[in-house]
MISENU-463824 format. One record per residue (C-alpha): residue number from 1; residue in one letter; y, x, z. Coordinates in steps of 0.1 Angstrom, whole numbers. Each point is the difference from the previous one (the first is absolute). Layout:
REM MISENU-463824
<marro: NUM	torro: A	north: Y	east: X	up: Z>
...
END
This chain:
REM MISENU-463824
<marro: 1	torro: X	north: 1200	east: 906	up: 494>
<marro: 2	torro: X	north: -17	east: -23	up: 21>
<marro: 3	torro: X	north: 3	east: 1	up: 40>
<marro: 4	torro: X	north: -31	east: -14	up: 17>
<marro: 5	torro: X	north: -2	east: -7	up: 40>
<marro: 6	torro: X	north: -36	east: -3	up: 10>
<marro: 7	torro: X	north: -15	east: -8	up: 36>
<marro: 8	torro: X	north: -31	east: 12	up: 12>
<marro: 9	torro: X	north: -21	east: -5	up: 28>
<marro: 10	torro: X	north: -19	east: 25	up: 16>
<marro: 11	torro: X	north: -13	east: 13	up: 35>
<marro: 12	torro: X	north: 12	east: 31	up: 15>
<marro: 13	torro: X	north: -14	east: 18	up: 32>
<marro: 14	torro: X	north: 27	east: 5	up: 28>
<marro: 15	torro: X	north: -7	east: 19	up: 28>
<marro: 16	torro: X	north: 12	east: -21	up: 34>
<marro: 17	torro: X	north: 16	east: 21	up: 28>
<marro: 18	torro: X	north: -19	east: -22	up: 22>
<marro: 19	torro: X	north: -32	east: 15	up: -10>
<marro: 20	torro: X	north: 11	east: 35	up: 4>
<marro: 21	torro: X	north: 13	east: -7	up: 36>
<marro: 22	torro: X	north: -33	east: -21	up: 8>
<marro: 23	torro: X	north: -22	east: 32	up: -7>
<marro: 24	torro: X	north: 22	east: 25	up: 14>
<marro: 25	torro: X	north: -3	east: -22	up: 34>
<marro: 26	torro: X	north: -37	east: 0	up: -1>
<marro: 27	torro: X	north: 0	east: 36	up: -5>
<marro: 28	torro: X	north: 18	east: 10	up: 30>
<marro: 29	torro: X	north: -17	east: 6	up: 32>
<marro: 30	torro: X	north: 14	east: -19	up: 31>
<marro: 31	torro: X	north: 26	east: 27	up: 12>
<marro: 32	torro: X	north: 14	east: 4	up: -36>
<marro: 33	torro: X	north: 3	east: -38	up: -1>
<marro: 34	torro: X	north: 17	east: -3	up: 32>
<marro: 35	torro: X	north: 24	east: 23	up: -10>
<marro: 36	torro: X	north: 5	east: -13	up: -32>
<marro: 37	torro: X	north: 8	east: -34	up: 13>
<marro: 38	torro: X	north: 26	east: 17	up: 24>
<marro: 39	torro: X	north: 15	east: 15	up: -31>
<marro: 40	torro: X	north: 2	east: -35	up: -17>
<marro: 41	torro: X	north: 14	east: -17	up: 31>
<marro: 42	torro: X	north: 28	east: 24	up: 2>
<marro: 43	torro: X	north: 8	east: -2	up: -39>
<marro: 44	torro: X	north: -2	east: -37	up: -4>
<marro: 45	torro: X	north: 24	east: -22	up: 19>
<marro: 46	torro: X	north: -21	east: -30	up: -10>
<marro: 47	torro: X	north: -33	east: 9	up: 22>
<marro: 48	torro: X	north: 3	east: -3	up: 39>
<marro: 49	torro: X	north: -27	east: 12	up: 25>
<marro: 50	torro: X	north: -16	east: -28	up: 20>
<marro: 51	torro: X	north: 1	east: 12	up: 36>
<marro: 52	torro: X	north: -31	east: -3	up: 18>
<marro: 53	torro: X	north: 13	east: -19	up: 29>
<marro: 54	torro: X	north: 14	east: -25	up: -22>
<marro: 55	torro: X	north: -14	east: -37	up: 5>
<marro: 56	torro: X	north: -5	east: -25	up: -20>
<marro: 57	torro: X	north: 30	east: -20	up: 15>
<marro: 58	torro: X	north: 22	east: 32	up: -5>
<marro: 59	torro: X	north: -13	east: 0	up: -36>
<marro: 60	torro: X	north: 9	east: -33	up: -5>
<marro: 61	torro: X	north: 38	east: 7	up: 12>
<marro: 62	torro: X	north: 2	east: 23	up: -31>
<marro: 63	torro: X	north: -4	east: -24	up: -22>
<marro: 64	torro: X	north: 33	east: -17	up: 8>
<marro: 65	torro: X	north: 10	east: -36	up: -18>
<marro: 66	torro: X	north: 11	east: 4	up: -33>
<marro: 67	torro: X	north: 36	east: -1	up: 0>
<marro: 68	torro: X	north: 19	east: -25	up: -20>
<marro: 69	torro: X	north: 18	east: 12	up: -35>
<marro: 70	torro: X	north: 35	east: 4	up: 11>
<marro: 71	torro: X	north: 23	east: -22	up: -24>
<marro: 72	torro: X	north: 18	east: 33	up: -13>
<marro: 73	torro: X	north: -31	east: 13	up: -9>
<marro: 74	torro: X	north: -14	east: -12	up: -33>
<marro: 75	torro: X	north: -31	east: -21	up: 2>
<marro: 76	torro: X	north: -18	east: 18	up: -25>
<marro: 77	torro: X	north: -1	east: 34	up: -16>
<marro: 78	torro: X	north: 6	east: -2	up: -37>
<marro: 79	torro: X	north: -29	east: -4	up: -21>
<marro: 80	torro: X	north: -3	east: 34	up: -13>
<marro: 81	torro: X	north: -1	east: 12	up: 31>
<marro: 82	torro: X	north: -17	east: -24	up: 21>
<marro: 83	torro: X	north: -32	east: 13	up: 22>
<marro: 84	torro: X	north: -28	east: -21	up: 10>
<marro: 85	torro: X	north: 0	east: 14	up: 34>
<marro: 86	torro: X	north: -21	east: -24	up: 14>
<marro: 87	torro: X	north: -29	east: 13	up: -23>
<marro: 88	torro: X	north: 6	east: 38	up: 13>
<marro: 89	torro: X	north: 4	east: -7	up: 34>
<marro: 90	torro: X	north: -31	east: -24	up: -2>
<marro: 91	torro: X	north: -28	east: 15	up: 29>
<marro: 92	torro: X	north: 21	east: 29	up: 10>
<marro: 93	torro: X	north: 7	east: -14	up: 35>
<marro: 94	torro: X	north: -34	east: 12	up: 14>
<marro: 95	torro: X	north: 5	east: 40	up: -14>
<marro: 96	torro: X	north: -38	east: 10	up: 8>
<marro: 97	torro: X	north: -20	east: -5	up: 29>
<marro: 98	torro: X	north: -17	east: 31	up: 24>
<marro: 99	torro: X	north: -30	east: 0	up: 17>
<marro: 100	torro: X	north: 6	east: -15	up: 36>
<marro: 101	torro: X	north: 1	east: 20	up: 28>
<marro: 102	torro: X	north: -34	east: -7	up: 18>
<marro: 103	torro: X	north: 0	east: 22	up: 32>
<marro: 104	torro: X	north: 30	east: 16	up: 18>
<marro: 105	torro: X	north: -18	east: 35	up: 5>
<marro: 106	torro: X	north: -14	east: 1	up: -35>
<marro: 107	torro: X	north: 6	east: 36	up: -19>
<marro: 108	torro: X	north: 31	east: 0	up: -19>
<marro: 109	torro: X	north: 3	east: 30	up: -27>
<marro: 110	torro: X	north: 37	east: 15	up: 0>
<marro: 111	torro: X	north: 16	east: 23	up: -20>
<marro: 112	torro: X	north: 17	east: 1	up: -34>
<marro: 113	torro: X	north: -5	east: 17	up: -30>
<marro: 114	torro: X	north: 17	east: 31	up: -3>
<marro: 115	torro: X	north: 24	east: 5	up: -31>
<marro: 116	torro: X	north: -4	east: 30	up: -15>
<marro: 117	torro: X	north: 2	east: 14	up: -37>
<marro: 118	torro: X	north: -37	east: -10	up: -12>
<marro: 119	torro: X	north: -13	east: -3	up: -36>
<marro: 120	torro: X	north: 10	east: -34	up: -3>
<marro: 121	torro: X	north: 34	east: -1	up: 6>
<marro: 122	torro: X	north: 1	east: 35	up: -20>
<marro: 123	torro: X	north: -11	east: -15	up: -31>
<marro: 124	torro: X	north: 17	east: -35	up: 7>
<marro: 125	torro: X	north: 34	east: 23	up: 2>
<marro: 126	torro: X	north: -9	east: 15	up: -35>
<marro: 127	torro: X	north: -11	east: -33	up: -16>
<marro: 128	torro: X	north: 35	east: -14	up: 11>
<marro: 129	torro: X	north: 18	east: 28	up: -23>
<marro: 130	torro: X	north: -17	east: -13	up: -33>
<marro: 131	torro: X	north: 20	east: -26	up: -22>
<marro: 132	torro: X	north: -28	east: -27	up: 2>
<marro: 133	torro: X	north: -1	east: -39	up: -7>
<marro: 134	torro: X	north: -7	east: -20	up: 32>
<marro: 135	torro: X	north: -34	east: -5	up: -11>
<marro: 136	torro: X	north: -4	east: 38	up: -4>
<marro: 137	torro: X	north: 12	east: 6	up: 35>
<marro: 138	torro: X	north: -25	east: -23	up: 14>
<marro: 139	torro: X	north: -28	east: 13	up: -16>
<marro: 140	torro: X	north: 10	east: 35	up: 14>
<marro: 141	torro: X	north: 3	east: -14	up: 34>
<marro: 142	torro: X	north: -36	east: -15	up: -6>
<marro: 143	torro: X	north: -13	east: 34	up: -15>
<marro: 144	torro: X	north: 15	east: 23	up: 26>
<marro: 145	torro: X	north: -14	east: -28	up: 29>
<marro: 146	torro: X	north: -35	east: 8	up: -15>
<marro: 147	torro: X	north: 3	east: 42	up: -1>
<marro: 148	torro: X	north: -21	east: 13	up: 31>
<marro: 149	torro: X	north: 14	east: 27	up: 24>
<marro: 150	torro: X	north: -17	east: 27	up: -21>
<marro: 151	torro: X	north: 21	east: -12	up: -29>
<marro: 152	torro: X	north: -31	east: -19	up: -23>
<marro: 153	torro: X	north: 5	east: -33	up: -13>
<marro: 154	torro: X	north: -24	east: -22	up: 18>
<marro: 155	torro: X	north: -4	east: -27	up: -24>
<marro: 156	torro: X	north: -5	east: -2	up: -40>
<marro: 157	torro: X	north: 25	east: -12	up: -24>
<marro: 158	torro: X	north: -25	east: -28	up: -11>
<marro: 159	torro: X	north: 2	east: -11	up: 38>
<marro: 160	torro: X	north: 36	east: 0	up: 4>
<marro: 161	torro: X	north: 8	east: -15	up: -35>
<marro: 162	torro: X	north: -28	east: -29	up: 11>
<marro: 163	torro: X	north: 17	east: -5	up: 33>
<marro: 164	torro: X	north: 35	east: 3	up: -13>
<marro: 165	torro: X	north: -12	east: -23	up: -27>
<marro: 166	torro: X	north: 21	east: 22	up: -25>
<marro: 167	torro: X	north: -10	east: 18	up: -30>
<marro: 168	torro: X	north: -18	east: 41	up: 6>
<marro: 169	torro: X	north: 28	east: 13	up: -21>
<marro: 170	torro: X	north: 27	east: -11	up: 20>
<marro: 171	torro: X	north: -21	east: 16	up: 34>
<marro: 172	torro: X	north: -7	east: 34	up: -21>
<marro: 173	torro: X	north: 38	east: 3	up: -13>
<marro: 174	torro: X	north: 14	east: 3	up: 37>
<marro: 175	torro: X	north: -31	east: 17	up: 15>
<marro: 176	torro: X	north: 6	east: 30	up: -27>
<marro: 177	torro: X	north: 37	east: -1	up: 12>
<marro: 178	torro: X	north: -13	east: 2	up: 39>
<marro: 179	torro: X	north: -26	east: 29	up: -12>
<marro: 180	torro: X	north: 29	east: 23	up: -7>
<marro: 181	torro: X	north: 18	east: -3	up: 36>
<marro: 182	torro: X	north: -9	east: 24	up: 26>
<marro: 183	torro: X	north: -21	east: 13	up: 14>
<marro: 184	torro: X	north: -13	east: 11	up: -35>
<marro: 185	torro: X	north: -37	east: -24	up: -5>
<marro: 186	torro: X	north: 9	east: -28	up: 21>
<marro: 187	torro: X	north: -11	east: -32	up: -14>
<marro: 188	torro: X	north: -33	east: 15	up: -15>
<marro: 189	torro: X	north: -32	east: -20	up: 0>
<marro: 190	torro: X	north: -23	east: 31	up: 7>
<marro: 191	torro: X	north: 1	east: 38	up: 6>
<marro: 192	torro: X	north: -4	east: 6	up: -37>
<marro: 193	torro: X	north: 33	east: -18	up: -9>
<marro: 194	torro: X	north: 16	east: 18	up: 29>
<marro: 195	torro: X	north: -6	east: 33	up: -12>
<marro: 196	torro: X	north: 9	east: -11	up: -36>
<marro: 197	torro: X	north: 33	east: -11	up: 11>
<marro: 198	torro: X	north: 4	east: 30	up: 24>
<marro: 199	torro: X	north: -5	east: 24	up: -34>
<marro: 200	torro: X	north: 19	east: -20	up: -21>
<marro: 201	torro: X	north: 29	east: 0	up: 24>
<marro: 202	torro: X	north: -3	east: 41	up: -4>
<marro: 203	torro: X	north: 2	east: -1	up: -35>
<marro: 204	torro: X	north: -36	east: 8	up: -4>
<marro: 205	torro: X	north: -12	east: -30	up: -20>
<marro: 206	torro: X	north: -13	east: 21	up: -28>
<marro: 207	torro: X	north: -22	east: 25	up: 18>
<marro: 208	torro: X	north: -32	east: 10	up: 10>
<marro: 209	torro: X	north: 3	east: -10	up: 37>
<marro: 210	torro: X	north: 10	east: -35	up: -14>
<marro: 211	torro: X	north: -28	east: -6	up: -24>
<marro: 212	torro: X	north: -24	east: 12	up: 32>
<marro: 213	torro: X	north: 15	east: -27	up: 22>
<marro: 214	torro: X	north: 0	east: -26	up: -32>
<marro: 215	torro: X	north: -34	east: 6	up: -11>
<marro: 216	torro: X	north: -22	east: 16	up: 25>
<marro: 217	torro: X	north: 15	east: -12	up: 37>
<marro: 218	torro: X	north: -33	east: -9	up: 10>
<marro: 219	torro: X	north: -15	east: 33	up: -9>
<marro: 220	torro: X	north: 19	east: 20	up: 21>
<marro: 221	torro: X	north: -21	east: -8	up: 32>
<marro: 222	torro: X	north: -35	east: 2	up: -18>
<marro: 223	torro: X	north: 5	east: 32	up: -24>
<marro: 224	torro: X	north: 12	east: 35	up: 3>
<marro: 225	torro: X	north: 28	east: 13	up: -17>
<marro: 226	torro: X	north: -25	east: 15	up: -29>
<marro: 227	torro: X	north: -16	east: -33	up: -5>
<marro: 228	torro: X	north: 31	east: -15	up: -9>
<marro: 229	torro: X	north: 14	east: 30	up: -20>
<marro: 230	torro: X	north: -36	east: -7	up: -19>
<marro: 231	torro: X	north: 8	east: -38	up: -5>
<marro: 232	torro: X	north: 37	east: 4	up: -11>
<marro: 233	torro: X	north: -8	east: 31	up: -25>
<marro: 234	torro: X	north: 24	east: 24	up: 19>
<marro: 235	torro: X	north: 2	east: 31	up: 17>
<marro: 236	torro: X	north: -8	east: 4	up: 38>
<marro: 237	torro: X	north: 31	east: 18	up: 9>
<marro: 238	torro: X	north: 21	east: -30	up: -17>
<marro: 239	torro: X	north: -19	east: -26	up: 22>
<marro: 240	torro: X	north: 5	east: 24	up: 31>
<marro: 241	torro: X	north: 38	east: 0	up: -6>
<marro: 242	torro: X	north: 2	east: -39	up: -8>
<marro: 243	torro: X	north: -20	east: -6	up: 33>
<marro: 244	torro: X	north: 27	east: 19	up: 18>
<marro: 245	torro: X	north: 26	east: -23	up: -11>
<marro: 246	torro: X	north: -23	east: -30	up: 7>
<marro: 247	torro: X	north: -5	east: 10	up: 37>
<marro: 248	torro: X	north: 37	east: 8	up: 6>
<marro: 249	torro: X	north: 7	east: -38	up: -10>
<marro: 250	torro: X	north: 0	east: -25	up: 32>
<marro: 251	torro: X	north: -35	east: -17	up: 6>
<marro: 252	torro: X	north: 19	east: -33	up: 3>
<marro: 253	torro: X	north: 37	east: -11	up: -8>
<marro: 254	torro: X	north: 13	east: 0	up: 35>
<marro: 255	torro: X	north: -19	east: 29	up: 12>
<marro: 256	torro: X	north: 21	east: 16	up: 26>
<marro: 257	torro: X	north: 25	east: -27	up: 0>
<marro: 258	torro: X	north: 9	east: -31	up: 20>
<marro: 259	torro: X	north: -21	east: 11	up: 31>
<marro: 260	torro: X	north: 12	east: -23	up: 28>
<marro: 261	torro: X	north: -14	east: -2	up: 35>
<marro: 262	torro: X	north: -22	east: -21	up: 18>
<marro: 263	torro: X	north: 7	east: -36	up: 0>
<marro: 264	torro: X	north: -12	east: -26	up: 26>
<marro: 265	torro: X	north: -27	east: -21	up: -12>
<marro: 266	torro: X	north: 8	east: -40	up: 4>
<marro: 267	torro: X	north: -22	east: -23	up: -10>
<marro: 268	torro: X	north: 13	east: -26	up: -25>
<marro: 269	torro: X	north: -25	east: -20	up: 10>
<marro: 270	torro: X	north: -25	east: -12	up: 34>
<marro: 271	torro: X	north: -33	east: -15	up: 0>
<marro: 272	torro: X	north: -10	east: -19	up: 29>
<marro: 273	torro: X	north: -37	east: -16	up: 6>
<marro: 274	torro: X	north: -3	east: -32	up: 16>
<marro: 275	torro: X	north: -34	east: -8	up: 2>
<marro: 276	torro: X	north: -20	east: 1	up: -32>
<marro: 277	torro: X	north: 34	east: -2	up: -20>
<marro: 278	torro: X	north: 26	east: 30	up: -5>
<marro: 279	torro: X	north: 38	east: -8	up: -6>
<marro: 280	torro: X	north: 23	east: 19	up: -18>
<marro: 281	torro: X	north: 36	east: 6	up: 10>
<marro: 282	torro: X	north: 28	east: 16	up: -15>
<marro: 283	torro: X	north: 17	east: 25	up: 23>
<marro: 284	torro: X	north: 36	east: -5	up: -4>
<marro: 285	torro: X	north: 13	east: -5	up: 35>
<marro: 286	torro: X	north: 24	east: 29	up: -7>
<marro: 287	torro: X	north: 9	east: -12	up: -32>
<marro: 288	torro: X	north: 35	east: -19	up: -3>
<marro: 289	torro: X	north: -7	east: -37	up: -7>
<marro: 290	torro: X	north: 28	east: -8	up: -23>
<marro: 291	torro: X	north: 18	east: -33	up: -17>
<marro: 292	torro: X	north: 30	east: -12	up: -19>
<marro: 293	torro: X	north: 32	east: 3	up: 21>
<marro: 294	torro: X	north: 8	east: -34	up: 14>
<marro: 295	torro: X	north: 36	east: 6	up: -2>
<marro: 296	torro: X	north: -3	east: 9	up: -41>
<marro: 297	torro: X	north: -21	east: -28	up: -1>
<marro: 298	torro: X	north: 26	east: -23	up: 12>
<marro: 299	torro: X	north: 27	east: 15	up: -25>
<marro: 300	torro: X	north: -22	east: -3	up: -30>
<marro: 301	torro: X	north: -8	east: -35	up: 6>
<marro: 302	torro: X	north: 38	east: -9	up: 6>
<marro: 303	torro: X	north: 6	east: 14	up: -37>
<marro: 304	torro: X	north: 40	east: 5	up: 3>
<marro: 305	torro: X	north: 28	east: 21	up: -21>
<marro: 306	torro: X	north: -19	east: 32	up: 4>
<marro: 307	torro: X	north: 6	east: 21	up: -30>
<marro: 308	torro: X	north: -29	east: 3	up: -30>
<marro: 309	torro: X	north: -4	east: 39	up: 10>
<marro: 310	torro: X	north: -5	east: -13	up: 35>
<marro: 311	torro: X	north: -25	east: -29	up: -7>
<marro: 312	torro: X	north: -20	east: 25	up: -23>
<marro: 313	torro: X	north: 0	east: 27	up: 27>
<marro: 314	torro: X	north: -15	east: -25	up: 28>
<marro: 315	torro: X	north: -25	east: -12	up: -25>
<marro: 316	torro: X	north: -15	east: 34	up: -10>
<marro: 317	torro: X	north: 0	east: 9	up: 35>
<marro: 318	torro: X	north: -20	east: -34	up: 6>
<marro: 319	torro: X	north: -22	east: 6	up: -26>
<marro: 320	torro: X	north: -9	east: 34	up: 14>
<marro: 321	torro: X	north: -1	east: -14	up: 36>
<marro: 322	torro: X	north: -29	east: -25	up: -15>
<marro: 323	torro: X	north: -17	east: 26	up: -19>
<marro: 324	torro: X	north: -1	east: 21	up: 31>
<marro: 325	torro: X	north: -15	east: -28	up: 21>
<marro: 326	torro: X	north: -24	east: -13	up: -26>
<marro: 327	torro: X	north: -14	east: 33	up: -3>
<marro: 328	torro: X	north: -6	east: 7	up: 37>
<marro: 329	torro: X	north: -18	east: -33	up: 1>
<marro: 330	torro: X	north: -21	east: 12	up: -33>
<marro: 331	torro: X	north: -8	east: 32	up: 15>
<marro: 332	torro: X	north: -11	east: -13	up: 35>
<marro: 333	torro: X	north: -24	east: -28	up: -20>
<marro: 334	torro: X	north: -14	east: 26	up: -23>
<marro: 335	torro: X	north: -10	east: 24	up: 27>
<marro: 336	torro: X	north: -15	east: -26	up: 21>
<marro: 337	torro: X	north: -18	east: -14	up: -28>
<marro: 338	torro: X	north: -16	east: 36	up: -12>
<marro: 339	torro: X	north: -8	east: 8	up: 41>
<marro: 340	torro: X	north: -18	east: -36	up: 4>
<marro: 341	torro: X	north: -23	east: 10	up: -33>
<marro: 342	torro: X	north: -6	east: 35	up: 13>
<marro: 343	torro: X	north: -11	east: -15	up: 33>
<marro: 344	torro: X	north: -23	east: -24	up: -17>
<marro: 345	torro: X	north: -17	east: 30	up: -23>
<marro: 346	torro: X	north: 0	east: 21	up: 31>
<marro: 347	torro: X	north: -11	east: -22	up: 27>
<marro: 348	torro: X	north: -29	east: 23	up: 14>
<marro: 349	torro: X	north: 25	east: 28	up: 3>
<marro: 350	torro: X	north: 23	east: -22	up: 22>
<marro: 351	torro: X	north: -34	east: -12	up: 19>
<marro: 352	torro: X	north: -19	east: 29	up: 5>
<marro: 353	torro: X	north: 23	east: 34	up: -9>
<marro: 354	torro: X	north: 8	east: 25	up: -26>
<marro: 355	torro: X	north: -38	east: 7	up: -7>
<marro: 356	torro: X	north: -2	east: -37	up: -19>
<marro: 357	torro: X	north: 29	east: 6	up: -19>
<marro: 358	torro: X	north: -13	east: -14	up: -37>
<marro: 359	torro: X	north: 11	east: 14	up: -36>
<marro: 360	torro: X	north: 32	east: -16	up: -9>
<marro: 361	torro: X	north: 24	east: 7	up: -27>
<marro: 362	torro: X	north: 32	east: -18	up: -8>
<marro: 363	torro: X	north: -12	east: -18	up: -31>
<marro: 364	torro: X	north: -20	east: -20	up: 22>
<marro: 365	torro: X	north: 27	east: -11	up: 23>
<marro: 366	torro: X	north: 27	east: -4	up: -32>
<marro: 367	torro: X	north: -28	east: -24	up: -13>
<marro: 368	torro: X	north: -6	east: -18	up: 35>
<marro: 369	torro: X	north: 38	east: -7	up: 5>
<marro: 370	torro: X	north: 9	east: -2	up: -39>
<marro: 371	torro: X	north: 24	east: 31	up: 4>
<marro: 372	torro: X	north: 8	east: 29	up: -22>
<marro: 373	torro: X	north: -20	east: 26	up: 8>
<marro: 374	torro: X	north: 36	east: 23	up: 2>
<marro: 375	torro: X	north: 8	east: -27	up: 28>
<marro: 376	torro: X	north: -29	east: 9	up: 23>
<marro: 377	torro: X	north: 7	east: 36	up: -6>
<marro: 378	torro: X	north: 37	east: -5	up: 12>
<marro: 379	torro: X	north: -11	east: -20	up: 29>
<marro: 380	torro: X	north: -28	east: 26	up: 9>
<marro: 381	torro: X	north: 18	east: 33	up: -7>
<marro: 382	torro: X	north: 22	east: 15	up: 32>
<marro: 383	torro: X	north: -5	east: -29	up: 21>
<marro: 384	torro: X	north: -23	east: -9	up: 31>
<marro: 385	torro: X	north: -18	east: -23	up: 19>
<marro: 386	torro: X	north: -4	east: -2	up: 38>
<marro: 387	torro: X	north: -36	east: -16	up: 5>
<marro: 388	torro: X	north: -23	east: -6	up: 32>
<marro: 389	torro: X	north: -13	east: 35	up: -10>
<marro: 390	torro: X	north: 29	east: 19	up: -2>
<marro: 391	torro: X	north: 30	east: 5	up: -28>
<marro: 392	torro: X	north: -9	east: 8	up: -34>
<marro: 393	torro: X	north: 17	east: 5	up: -31>
<marro: 394	torro: X	north: -11	east: -28	up: -23>
<marro: 395	torro: X	north: -13	east: 18	up: -31>
<marro: 396	torro: X	north: -27	east: 14	up: 27>
<marro: 397	torro: X	north: -17	east: -33	up: -10>
<marro: 398	torro: X	north: -5	east: 9	up: -36>
<marro: 399	torro: X	north: -26	east: 22	up: -8>
<marro: 400	torro: X	north: -29	east: 8	up: -26>
<marro: 401	torro: X	north: -36	east: -8	up: 5>
<marro: 402	torro: X	north: -31	east: 21	up: 2>
<marro: 403	torro: X	north: -35	east: -15	up: -7>
<marro: 404	torro: X	north: -28	east: 2	up: 22>
<marro: 405	torro: X	north: -35	east: -4	up: -11>
<marro: 406	torro: X	north: 0	east: -36	up: 22>
<marro: 407	torro: X	north: 25	east: -12	up: -28>
<marro: 408	torro: X	north: 29	east: -4	up: 22>
<marro: 409	torro: X	north: 32	east: 22	up: -9>
<marro: 410	torro: X	north: 13	east: 20	up: 30>
<marro: 411	torro: X	north: 36	east: 9	up: 2>
<marro: 412	torro: X	north: 10	east: 34	up: -4>
<marro: 413	torro: X	north: 14	east: 1	up: 34>
<marro: 414	torro: X	north: -30	east: -12	up: 17>
<marro: 415	torro: X	north: -19	east: 27	up: -18>
<marro: 416	torro: X	north: 24	east: 28	up: 10>
<marro: 417	torro: X	north: -2	east: -15	up: 38>
<marro: 418	torro: X	north: -36	east: 4	up: -1>
<marro: 419	torro: X	north: 2	east: 36	up: -14>
<marro: 420	torro: X	north: 24	east: 8	up: 30>
<marro: 421	torro: X	north: -23	east: -19	up: 21>
<marro: 422	torro: X	north: -27	east: 21	up: -9>
<marro: 423	torro: X	north: 15	east: 33	up: 2>
<marro: 424	torro: X	north: 13	east: -10	up: 39>
<marro: 425	torro: X	north: -38	east: -3	up: 7>
<marro: 426	torro: X	north: -11	east: 35	up: -14>
<marro: 427	torro: X	north: -13	east: 28	up: 21>
<marro: 428	torro: X	north: 30	east: 23	up: 1>
<marro: 429	torro: X	north: -26	east: 29	up: -3>
<marro: 430	torro: X	north: -15	east: -15	up: -30>
<marro: 431	torro: X	north: 27	east: -18	up: -20>
<marro: 432	torro: X	north: -10	east: -25	up: -29>
<marro: 433	torro: X	north: 8	east: 17	up: -37>
<marro: 434	torro: X	north: 16	east: -26	up: -24>
<marro: 435	torro: X	north: -37	east: -1	up: -14>
<marro: 436	torro: X	north: -16	east: -10	up: 36>
<marro: 437	torro: X	north: 28	east: -27	up: -4>
<marro: 438	torro: X	north: -8	east: -12	up: -33>
<marro: 439	torro: X	north: -39	east: -7	up: 16>
<marro: 440	torro: X	north: 12	east: -16	up: 30>
<marro: 441	torro: X	north: 19	east: -26	up: -23>
<marro: 442	torro: X	north: -26	east: -3	up: -24>
<marro: 443	torro: X	north: -25	east: -9	up: 29>
<marro: 444	torro: X	north: 29	east: -27	up: 9>
<marro: 445	torro: X	north: -4	east: -14	up: -34>
<marro: 446	torro: X	north: 37	east: 11	up: -6>
<marro: 447	torro: X	north: 1	east: 12	up: -38>
<marro: 448	torro: X	north: 23	east: 30	up: 1>
<marro: 449	torro: X	north: 0	east: 31	up: -24>
<marro: 450	torro: X	north: -2	east: 35	up: 20>
<marro: 451	torro: X	north: 32	east: 10	up: -16>
<marro: 452	torro: X	north: 18	east: -33	up: 14>
<marro: 453	torro: X	north: -11	east: 13	up: 37>
<marro: 454	torro: X	north: 17	east: 30	up: -4>
<marro: 455	torro: X	north: 30	east: -19	up: -15>
<marro: 456	torro: X	north: -1	east: -25	up: 29>
<marro: 457	torro: X	north: -4	east: 29	up: 27>
<marro: 458	torro: X	north: 32	east: 18	up: -14>
<marro: 459	torro: X	north: 20	east: -33	up: -2>
<marro: 460	torro: X	north: -11	east: -5	up: 39>
<marro: 461	torro: X	north: 12	east: 34	up: 6>
<marro: 462	torro: X	north: -31	east: 13	up: 12>
<marro: 463	torro: X	north: -10	east: 36	up: -6>
<marro: 464	torro: X	north: -33	east: 12	up: -18>
<marro: 465	torro: X	north: -32	east: 5	up: 24>
<marro: 466	torro: X	north: 6	east: 38	up: -2>
<marro: 467	torro: X	north: 34	east: -6	up: 18>
<marro: 468	torro: X	north: -11	east: -24	up: 26>
<marro: 469	torro: X	north: -30	east: 19	up: 16>
<marro: 470	torro: X	north: 2	east: 7	up: 34>
<marro: 471	torro: X	north: -20	east: 22	up: 23>
END
């Protein structure tokens, strides 16, 4: 019997915890970020908060001269335990910088995000009960971070795989686990998948109701029960009973769950105009400014006779602290770059007002700043910017275009605003029908179908003409 020992080289994708932390930070609105940093400050002894009143001289006093190594202490750690602390501590002194206060009476945004049981914490808790590898757990955290308040997954598996630089099969495996969490249907990508998961959980995978959802979900709004019965070749009463089952399902995975009270809107960024230019600030004045604890830095640099477990603990906490500081800096830089790109594309909006908002999609900004579309989505979702024209959610600046006869695309919001203006100017005794509004828009070279006028009017919360009539 011949035994052979062979060596082989291969590439293996490893998910870095730093990447997950960076993505989670980017997704957080400013109040959540403040809360998270204060929690990290409480649990990581290697982090300290820089006092607002601390001067440069005071900061220097914290960096005491490095003490000489006592004679009874070893000059070096054993080779197998030696850590290159200078490399670990490089560039950590600065922590991260915040915007300087420009005026004493500048408005401050106060308040902390209230810690309540929400969908994110509910799913994260369930994730912790699973026996997963470290990589699978990180993937799970990333997936949960991309689930919106309705319970739907806001990003596709290929997009997640591209962003994490992992195989799709790894992402899909963890996603399937999360889709078995409570509430039923969570992590689904659309209504069809949500309803199928709910039916499967009820043990109705081989029923007519399951078949209707699986094969004819798009026909439910357009066709009658009789038409669906004909399409499927079954009796009408069977379809009727199946529809009753479908109607009893939740319209969204989190329907009726995790409802929270109104939260204060605190801008993540501030845009100010200086002449013809616009300057973007990160609104982190209330966010604690962190850095590596000076006392621990001296202890680390001294080395000493500390046990290997102690050194490993300090090394772990130091790595976590550095990842955190890097993630904060990356979040700030990413958000500012994206907002600056939006300003360049929407210059007329900032100069002339909402009526001049142009069509803009996330792919345009992604190409402009050389980032993933999913990154742009994280920056824009649930975050606000204070502008000279008021406070807007960042995703407000993204909207599809509507063609005009002049060849210029108009934004959907601009068209809806024009419809609102037309209705406000109408004679209350003879309100305009949707057909009348359609004709007015056509006269203004805005190419819009009559049914789209109705849709936009309803989205604006404006009643039909017969209900607007006043005598």
